[in-house]
Residue, then its C-alpha position, 0 to 999 in steps of 0.5 A: x694040316x699040311x704046311x706050304x714051306x715055299x712058293x715057286x717064284x716063276x709060278x705065282x708069277x705066271x699065274x698072276x700074270x695070266x690072271x692080270x691079262x684077263x683082267x687088262x682084257x676085259x677093261x680094255x673091252x669095257x673101255x672099247x665099247x665106252x669109246x664107241x659110245x662117245x665116238x658116236x656121240x661126237x660124230x651125232x653132235x658135230x658131224x665131224x671125226x673129232x672122236x676118231x682119236x678117241x675110237x683108236x685109243x678104245x680099240x688099241x685098249x683091247x691090245x695094249x691093256x692085257x699086256x700092262x696088266x699082264x706084265x705088271x701082275x707077272x712082277x708082282x707075282x714074283x715080288x710077292x713069292x719072293x717075299x713070302x718064301x722069306x717070311x715063311x723061313x721065319x714064320x715057319x711056313x703056311x698050314x693049309x687044310x686039305x680034302x679028298x672029296 
């Protein structure tokens, strides 16, 4: 058994920020697809461009959500690493098992 006694604060922040940005991109794409369908249904029913706001909102989600999700996940990673480091001081670290294979 090996023991982890400290986690790099920025290291965990960057890792979680990157993962959060990927999730944000995924949800942005899903929201964009849904807004495309909503805008096309609104246009087909009314013949006007009332659904254009939803379409712009959906396309903007591809850009905004990765930034928001990544930023919040980065901050969460920093706080998590800081609190984990404090807890490891009091409780003696985290035991992990490593293998060569």
